[in-house]
N, C-alpha and C positions, 0 to 999 in steps of 0.2 A: 323575120327581120330586124336587124338591133338598132339601137335609136343611134344616134347622130355623139349623143355624149359618151360615148363608148367610145371615140374613132381616136383622140389622145390613146388613151389605154392602150390600142391596140398596136397604133403606132409606134409606142415605144416599144411592146415588147417585136415588136417586127425590127425594130431597129435595133437592139439585145441581142435576139437571137441568127440574123441575116446579115450586119451589117459590119464592117470596120478598114481598116485605112487601107488596106486591098480591094476589098470584095464593095465598097459605096453601092446605092441603088436610084435610080433615079426619082421626079418626081411617079413621073409614068407608071414605073412599077412597082412604086408606092400603096399608087391607086388601086394597080392589079391585085395584090396582096391585102389591102384592104377591102377588097371585094369579095375573096375569098370568104376569108376570114369572118365577117359582118352581114355578108350576102345583101350589098351597100354601093349603092352608085352615087360618088363623088367625083364634084371638080376637082382640078390641080388649085384653086384659091383656098379649100375646102385642107389639104394638104400644107399648104405656107403658113394659114392659119395657125391649124393645130402643131405646127412646127412653132410658134412664135411663143404656145399656149406651154412647150416643152423648155423652152428655152427662157421665160420665164419664172418657169419651176428646178431652173438650173441646170438641167441637162445639155452641156456641151455637144451639140452638133453642130455638128459639118455642110457646110453644103453648097452647091455646084460651083458658086461664083470663087469657091477656096481649090478645089481641084478641080474641074472642069468635066466631072463626070457626077456626081447623086452627091446624097446625107450618108452620115455615117457618128455610132456616137461616138466621140473624141472620148471624152473621160466615163469611168465607169466606176464600181465601186471597189477593184481590184484590178490592179496592170496582168496583162496575160504573164508577166515570168513569174509574179510574186503567186496567179494559180498552178499554174506548172509544179514549182516550189512547192507549194501544201500538197497536190495531187501526189509530188513523187513519195511525200515526207506521210501522208497517211499511208502509200500503197506498203512502204518501209517498216514503217512502226508490227514490231512484233503484237506489239499489246493489244491493239485493233482488228477483233474478228474481220473473217474473211466479208464476208455479208454485212456487214458495218460502213466494210472499208468501204466497198463500191457502193454502197450508200452515198456515203461522204463523200465520194469522190463524185460522180453524178451530182452532184448539188453543187459542187462545185466549178465545173466545169459549164455547169447550166450557168452563171457568168459571162460564159464567152459566148462569142458569134459559132454561129456552126464550123468556118473554116478552120477560127482558132484550136477547135474541140479537137481536132482532125491532128494537132501537132501533140499530144499528148494518148490520146485513143492507136494513130494510127505506128507511135514506138511502139518496138518491143521491149517488153519487163518481162524479167526472171519471176514466174509466179513463190510466192513468199511463203513455204509451204513454214513457217516458223510459227503463221498468225494463231493468236489466243481460242481457246474455242469456247470459251465466254463472254459473248454474247451482248452481258449489261454495263459493258466501262460504263458507256454515257449516263444512262439511266443512275449507275452509280456515283457518278460525279455531279451532278445533278441535287442527290442525295444527301450527297456530303457538304458542297458546298451549302446548302441548303442549311443544315443543321449547325454546321460554320456558323455564317452570317445567323442564327436565333439564339444562339449559347444555348444547345440541345445535346445528349447526347444519343449515341446508337448505334443499334445491335446491326449485326451482320451472319452468316455465315461464313467460314474464310475454307478454302477449296484447295487443297493440295495434288498433285499427279501418283496417282497410284501403279502398282505395280504393274496397270493391263495400260498406262500411259493413258487412263483417265481424268479428269477433275470431278474431285470427290471429297465431301466438307472432311476439316482436318479433323473435328471431333463433333456430336452431335448435337448437344447443345448454343446458342449461339453467342459468340464473344457482343462483350458491353463494350464501347471504351468513350472517352472523351476528345472530340475532336477535335485541332490544333490548326492545322496547316495543310496543302496539297503541294505538294515536293516534284520532282522531277530529278532524278536521280538515275545514272545506268543506264541511261534511256527508256525508262516505267515510270511510273505514278505511283509514287505512294503516297499513301499519308500518314502525318505524323498528331500520333494524340495519347492521350494522358492518362491516369488510370487513377481513382481512392484507393485500389487494392497494391497500387504497388509506386513505388519514389519511380522519376526521369519519367522520357521520351519513352516511346514506343512506335514503331512501322511497320506500317500493313498496306501490302500489293493493290490497289486498288482495283485491275484487273484477276481479281484473287475473289474479288469479294461476291456475294451475292443476298438475295433476299435483306436490301440494306435497309432498315427503318428509321426511323429521326422518332425517340420517343419521347415522356412527357417530359424526364427530368433533364434539370437545369446543368449543364457546365461548373467546374468551382469555377472562381474567379482565377483569372489569368491576368499575371504583373509582369511591365514593361523590362525585367531583368532574364523575366520565363521564357518573351519572346529574343533575347539574342542567346539562351541557353539551345532553346530550340532548334535558333541558326547555326551553331554550334557544333549540337547533332546531326543533325543533316548533312552539312560539309565533312562531318570527320568519319562518315558510312562508309566507307570508300566498295563500292559494292554492294552497299547495303546490308554488312555481315552485322551479327552481333556482337552485343560487347562494349565494354568503355571505350571513349577513343583513348588516346596517347600522343606526343609527340616521338616520331621514328626519323631517322636520318636515314638515306638512301646513299649513294655513290653509285649512281647512269654515268655509260656512255651518250656521248653528245647527240648521238645518232637515235635515240629514243627521248628529245629534246621534243618533241611535235608530242608525241603519245602523252608523257608527261602531264605538260600545259593542258591537254585534252579533257585529263582524269581531273585535274587538281585545282585549272585553273591558274589565268597569267599570275594569278596571286601568289603563289606556291614560291615558298621561301628558297632562293636559291643561296646556301651558305660562303663552299667558295667555288671553283674551275683552274683544272686543271691537266699536260697530257692528255687532252682528249674526252674526259672526266666534267661531271660536275655534281656537288652535294649538293641535295635536293631534304628541306626541313618539314612533314607533313606530319597532321594528326589526323590519323586512323586507327582503325581496330587493330587487333594483332591477327584477328582471323582475312580482313582487307589488308593486311601487309604480304602475311602470308603468299595469298594469291595471287596481290601481284608482282610480287618477287619469283613466284613458278611460269608465270605470265614471259616475263623478260628475262627469265633465265641467264641467256650466254650474256645480259649487258647491267646488269643490276647486282649490287650486293648490300643488304642491311648491316649499317655501321652500327647501327642503336637504337634503341636499348638491348642491351646484352641476351633478357632472356629470349626478346625475339629471335632474333640470330643466333642463340644456338636452338630455339623451336625449330628452326628452319632449315640447319645443318642435319637434324635428329630427322627431320622428313626428308631429305635427302639422304641418307644414309640407309635410312630403310627402303627405300624404295632401290637404291642401287643391290643393297642386300637379294630383292625380291629376282633381282635381275638376273643375279648368279647361276 
């Protein structure tokens, strides 16, 4: 038989798991549940006193006088809408493996009542077949974050898909780099790093890393100007293509304004608007500009620089020739 000092904890668990605004529990129902959980017979006044203890500890609990039905936990760590949004985001994220997604969603739903959980589990969600096959993402984030805080280098194996559509090491020996920042770009998490062997910054997909290890070797000192350059590097890498960023001007039809702001953010520089079109000037790489122009082929034109415009025309001409 459990001791009476466990009653408050058991009562809190019951309120968290079984109650919400539409499903309060009376004092008698709470007594029965305490008995089942702890094999302990208690009186109504014990329920009242332990609810007072929980209220004094900061828990917002409604009672019979407020709703005429019973008790329920009014305030939780996350609102129902926040949890359902997070669960949907986890389910939709390609870079989180199916196994990790299921485990994380289960933990998130565990903060809701039983009935509220059904609003996620009872709905129909299409299977996400684009889930990553690498299940080390969360450990990678932990290790990389720790290394950044301790200003230490890291080593890791970097993966890529082979002809059999299996993740395999890009090379036999591990990569060694100086971790600087974790960023999210193109709906994926990346590590922005530096290296003593190469100038500037490099980016790596966190969901493509394996066997991440923190080394004893410290990273080099990082200046304030380096922080600004790192931000410019991350924001200038459209779709995280490699290459040096440069200013590119696009002439776009207004119907793709939403998509352009989704990609470049509300600070995207609009040069002019007329005749149902707008000119946007953004910092990106040549590969990123070409990829974007191909995605919106019927609604976008590369105005400058001339060498990217020429490269795009050459690409289109080559594709047209292949269709003849």
